[in-house]
C-alpha positions as CSV (number, residue, x, y, z in Angstrom):
1,M,-37.8,36.4,-9.6
2,Q,-34.7,34.9,-8.1
3,P,-32.5,33.3,-10.8
4,I,-32.5,29.9,-9.0
5,F,-36.2,29.5,-9.7
6,Y,-35.4,28.8,-13.4
7,V,-33.4,25.6,-12.5
8,I,-36.0,24.1,-10.2
9,P,-37.4,21.8,-13.0
10,F,-33.8,20.5,-13.5
11,F,-33.5,19.8,-9.8
12,I,-36.8,17.8,-9.8
13,V,-35.9,15.7,-12.8
14,S,-32.3,15.1,-11.7
15,M,-33.5,13.9,-8.2
16,L,-35.9,11.5,-9.8
17,V,-33.2,10.1,-12.1
18,E,-30.7,9.8,-9.2
19,W,-33.4,8.0,-7.1
20,R,-34.0,5.4,-9.8
21,L,-30.2,4.9,-10.3
22,L,-29.7,4.4,-6.6
23,V,-32.5,1.9,-6.3
24,H,-31.1,0.0,-9.3
25,R,-27.6,-0.1,-7.8
26,Q,-28.9,-1.2,-4.4
27,R,-30.8,-4.0,-6.0
28,E,-27.7,-5.1,-7.9
29,D,-25.3,-4.8,-5.0
30,A,-26.9,-5.2,-1.5
31,E,-23.5,-4.3,0.0
32,S,-23.0,-1.2,-2.0
33,G,-23.2,1.0,1.1
34,L,-25.2,3.7,-0.8
35,V,-27.4,5.6,1.6
36,G,-30.1,6.5,-0.9
37,Y,-33.3,8.4,-0.4
38,T,-36.1,8.2,2.3
39,G,-39.3,10.1,1.9
40,K,-39.3,12.0,5.2
41,D,-35.6,13.1,4.9
42,S,-36.0,14.3,1.3
43,A,-39.3,16.1,2.1
44,A,-37.5,17.9,4.9
45,S,-34.6,18.9,2.7
46,I,-36.8,20.1,-0.1
47,S,-39.0,22.0,2.3
48,M,-36.0,23.7,3.8
49,G,-34.9,24.8,0.3
50,F,-38.3,26.4,-0.4
51,G,-38.2,28.1,3.0
52,M,-34.7,29.5,2.2
53,L,-36.1,31.0,-1.0
54,L,-38.8,32.8,0.9
55,V,-36.4,34.2,3.4
56,N,-33.9,35.1,0.7
57,A,-36.5,37.0,-1.3
58,V,-36.6,39.5,1.6
59,A,-33.0,39.4,2.8
60,K,-31.7,39.8,-0.8
61,I,-33.2,43.2,-1.0
62,A,-30.9,44.5,1.8
63,A,-27.9,42.6,0.4
64,L,-28.3,44.1,-3.0
65,A,-28.8,47.5,-1.6
66,L,-25.5,47.1,0.3
67,Y,-23.7,45.9,-2.8
68,A,-25.0,48.8,-4.8
69,L,-23.8,51.2,-2.2
70,L,-20.4,49.6,-2.1
71,Y,-20.1,49.6,-5.9
72,E,-20.2,53.4,-5.8
73,F,-16.8,53.2,-4.0
74,R,-15.3,50.6,-6.4
75,V,-11.6,50.5,-7.0
76,F,-11.8,49.3,-10.6
77,D,-14.4,49.0,-13.4
78,I,-14.4,45.3,-14.3
79,P,-16.3,44.7,-17.5
80,F,-18.8,41.9,-18.3
81,T,-16.4,40.2,-20.7
82,W,-15.1,36.6,-20.8
83,W,-12.0,37.5,-18.7
84,G,-14.1,39.6,-16.4
85,V,-16.5,36.6,-15.8
86,V,-13.5,34.2,-15.2
87,L,-12.0,36.7,-12.7
88,L,-15.5,37.0,-11.1
89,I,-15.9,33.2,-10.7
90,V,-12.5,32.9,-9.0
91,A,-13.1,36.0,-6.8
92,E,-16.6,34.9,-5.8
93,D,-15.3,31.4,-4.9
94,F,-12.6,32.9,-2.7
95,C,-15.3,34.9,-0.8
96,Y,-17.5,31.7,-0.6
97,Y,-14.6,29.8,0.9
98,W,-14.2,32.2,3.8
99,F,-18.0,32.5,4.2
100,H,-18.3,28.7,4.4
101,R,-15.2,28.1,6.6
102,S,-16.3,30.8,9.0
103,H,-19.8,29.2,9.2
104,H,-18.1,26.1,10.5
105,E,-15.6,27.7,12.9
106,V,-17.7,30.3,14.6
107,R,-20.6,28.9,16.6
108,M,-23.0,31.7,15.9
109,L,-22.4,31.3,12.2
110,W,-22.5,27.5,12.5
111,A,-26.0,27.8,14.0
112,A,-27.0,29.4,10.7
113,H,-25.4,26.7,8.6
114,V,-25.7,23.5,10.6
115,N,-29.1,22.5,9.1
116,H,-27.4,21.8,5.8
117,H,-25.4,19.1,7.5
118,S,-28.2,17.7,9.6
119,S,-29.3,15.0,7.1
120,T,-27.8,11.5,7.6
121,H,-28.4,10.9,3.9
122,Y,-26.4,12.2,1.0
123,N,-28.1,12.8,-2.3
124,L,-29.2,15.6,-4.6
125,S,-32.1,16.5,-2.2
126,T,-29.5,17.1,0.5
127,A,-28.2,20.0,-1.6
128,L,-31.6,21.7,-1.1
129,R,-31.5,21.5,2.7
130,Q,-30.6,25.2,2.9
131,S,-30.4,27.5,5.8
132,W,-33.1,30.0,6.7
133,T,-30.6,32.3,8.5
134,T,-27.4,32.4,6.2
135,P,-29.3,34.9,3.9
136,I,-28.8,37.2,6.9
137,T,-25.4,36.1,8.2
138,G,-23.8,35.7,4.8
139,P,-23.9,38.9,2.6
140,L,-21.0,40.7,4.2
141,F,-18.6,37.9,3.0
142,W,-19.3,39.0,-0.6
143,A,-18.9,42.8,0.1
144,P,-15.3,42.8,-1.4
145,L,-16.7,42.0,-4.8
146,P,-18.6,45.3,-5.5
147,L,-15.7,47.2,-3.9
148,L,-13.3,45.6,-6.4
149,G,-15.5,46.7,-9.3
150,F,-17.9,43.8,-10.0
151,S,-21.4,45.1,-10.6
152,V,-24.4,43.9,-8.5
153,E,-25.6,41.9,-11.5
154,M,-22.3,40.2,-11.8
155,V,-22.2,39.3,-8.1
156,V,-25.7,37.8,-8.3
157,L,-24.7,35.8,-11.4
158,A,-21.6,34.4,-9.7
159,Q,-23.5,33.4,-6.6
160,T,-26.1,31.7,-8.7
161,I,-23.5,29.8,-10.7
162,S,-21.8,28.7,-7.5
163,L,-25.1,27.5,-6.0
164,V,-26.0,25.5,-9.1
165,Y,-22.5,24.0,-9.4
166,Q,-22.7,22.8,-5.8
167,Y,-26.0,21.0,-6.4
168,W,-24.5,18.1,-8.5
169,I,-21.7,17.3,-6.1
170,H,-24.2,16.1,-3.5
171,T,-24.3,12.5,-4.8
172,E,-22.8,9.1,-4.0
173,L,-23.2,7.9,-7.6
174,I,-20.0,9.6,-8.8
175,G,-16.7,8.3,-7.6
176,S,-13.2,9.8,-8.0
177,M,-12.9,12.2,-11.0
178,G,-9.1,12.0,-11.4
179,W,-7.3,15.2,-12.6
180,F,-10.5,17.2,-12.4
181,E,-10.6,17.3,-8.6
182,R,-7.1,18.5,-8.3
183,V,-8.6,22.0,-9.0
184,F,-12.3,21.6,-8.8
185,N,-14.7,20.6,-6.0
186,S,-16.2,17.2,-6.7
187,P,-18.7,14.7,-5.2
188,S,-15.8,12.9,-3.5
189,H,-14.4,16.1,-1.9
190,H,-17.9,17.2,-0.8
191,R,-18.8,13.8,0.7
192,V,-15.9,14.4,3.0
193,H,-17.3,17.8,3.9
194,H,-20.6,16.2,5.0
195,G,-18.9,13.5,7.0
196,R,-19.2,13.4,10.8
197,N,-16.1,11.2,11.0
198,A,-13.6,13.0,13.2
199,L,-11.0,12.9,10.4
200,Y,-13.4,14.7,8.0
201,L,-14.7,17.5,10.3
202,D,-14.5,21.0,8.9
203,R,-12.7,20.0,5.7
204,N,-13.2,21.0,2.0
205,H,-15.0,24.3,2.3
206,G,-14.6,25.4,-1.3
207,G,-17.6,26.0,-3.6
208,I,-16.5,25.5,-7.2
209,L,-12.7,25.3,-6.6
210,I,-10.9,23.1,-4.1
211,I,-7.6,25.0,-4.4
212,W,-8.5,27.3,-1.5
213,D,-8.6,24.3,0.9
214,K,-5.3,23.1,-0.4
215,L,-3.8,26.6,0.0
216,F,-5.2,27.2,3.5
217,G,-4.7,23.8,5.0
218,T,-8.4,22.6,5.2
219,F,-8.3,19.9,2.5
220,Q,-8.9,16.3,3.1
221,A,-9.2,13.6,0.5
222,E,-11.9,10.9,0.8
223,L,-10.0,7.8,2.0
224,P,-10.7,4.3,0.9
225,D,-10.5,3.0,4.5
226,E,-12.6,5.8,6.0
227,K,-16.2,5.5,4.7
228,V,-18.1,8.7,5.1
229,D,-20.7,8.7,7.9
230,Y,-23.1,11.6,7.1
231,G,-24.7,14.0,9.5
232,L,-23.7,15.8,12.7
233,T,-21.4,14.7,15.5
234,T,-24.7,14.5,17.5
235,N,-27.6,13.9,15.1
236,I,-30.8,15.7,15.9
237,E,-33.1,12.8,14.9
238,T,-36.0,15.0,13.7
239,Y,-37.8,16.1,10.5
240,N,-39.5,19.1,12.2
241,L,-38.5,22.1,10.0
242,L,-38.4,24.6,12.9
243,R,-36.1,22.3,14.9
244,I,-33.9,21.7,11.9
245,A,-33.6,25.4,11.2
246,F,-33.2,26.7,14.7
247,H,-32.0,23.9,17.1
248,E,-28.4,25.2,17.3
249,W,-29.6,28.8,17.9
250,A,-31.6,27.6,20.9
251,A,-28.6,25.6,22.2
252,I,-26.4,28.7,22.0
253,F,-28.8,30.8,24.0
254,R,-29.1,28.0,26.6
255,D,-25.3,27.7,26.9
256,A,-24.9,31.4,27.2
257,A,-27.5,31.6,29.9
258,R,-25.8,28.8,31.9
259,A,-22.3,30.2,31.5
260,K,-20.7,31.5,34.7
261,T,-18.4,34.1,33.2
262,L,-18.6,36.8,30.5
263,R,-16.0,34.9,28.6
264,G,-18.2,31.9,28.7
265,K,-21.3,33.8,27.5
266,L,-19.4,35.4,24.6
267,G,-17.7,32.2,23.8
268,A,-21.1,30.5,23.4
269,F,-21.6,32.7,20.3
270,F,-18.1,33.4,18.9
271,M,-15.9,30.4,19.7
272,P,-15.9,27.2,17.6
273,P,-18.7,24.7,18.1
274,G,-17.9,22.3,20.9
275,W,-15.9,24.9,22.9
276,N,-16.7,25.5,26.6
277,E,-15.4,27.9,29.3
278,E,-13.9,25.0,31.3
279,G,-11.5,24.1,28.5
280,T,-12.9,20.6,28.2
281,G,-14.8,21.1,25.0
282,R,-14.6,18.8,22.1
283,T,-14.1,21.0,19.0
284,A,-13.7,19.7,15.5
285,K,-9.9,20.4,15.7
286,V,-9.5,18.4,18.9
287,M,-11.4,15.4,17.4
288,R,-9.6,15.7,14.1
289,D,-6.2,15.8,15.6
290,E,-7.0,12.8,17.8
291,A,-8.2,10.9,14.7
292,Q,-5.0,11.7,12.8
293,A,-2.8,10.8,15.8
294,A,-4.6,7.5,16.1
295,R,-3.4,6.8,12.5
296,G,0.2,7.4,13.6
297,V,0.5,10.8,12.0
298,P,3.1,13.0,13.9
299,R,1.7,16.1,15.6
300,A,3.8,18.3,13.2
301,A,2.3,16.5,10.2
302,V,-1.2,16.9,11.7
303,A,-0.8,20.7,11.6
304,T,0.0,20.5,7.9
305,G,-2.6,18.0,7.0
306,A,-0.6,14.9,6.3
307,L,-3.6,12.9,5.2
308,A,-4.8,15.6,2.8
309,K,-3.7,13.8,-0.4
310,A,-4.9,15.1,-3.7
């Protein structure tokens, strides 16, 4: 049984608690701006999560076989001790950062990840809106771990810890967490990640730690004058599970078929979402730079993330 199955009861109870708290807050403050739950949206998110578990049950076999093979060529023997686990969590989160960032910046990978961003709501059920294709596109990003010397069991443990950690940050009920979010990912940081605001696109890719985003220039703080608008730049307006899971894959193949050049056909798969062969595409970087420029941020500062305050 996949380790994540053991925390499903916690997921159910916590979603019920969050729902009641959101209802209470909305009754107390009609202008709270909290998005809350809707039945169809939450049902779609939860169903996507169960679908991912089914796909992952099969895909994980290949991934674990790969990690076991790579472990035979390990550089070190890292023990299952307290310091080994700490090192494991940091190393896994580094791999997760590049997995997550790549799945935003390469369209073929974005097609696998986009469904997680397709809800216009932001609550604990949104965390369960998982991809049915990242179990296939993702495993190679964790290949360095067994090569370094982490056993297959340790890799699975770290991935499970990361997945469970990221569950609780999908909420609007928790505001700024002060010093904690200088190092760790938080609900505030992850709300930014789910925003379709131009300023927030493709920011805050870390799993447990936010330090990678700060190191590699992808961090953006949640700003008091920029309320997060959840969803996609063009929302799909559907609760159909197949469309949620595969709509971007279909769009890629349509765009590749219509492309006039080999560059255009390959670009439909490997360039960032929004790119086109005519050079008129609206990528996340283009929209984000425009949003920062509109705030009067100099172009040189845009490149270094002038609004990315801790």
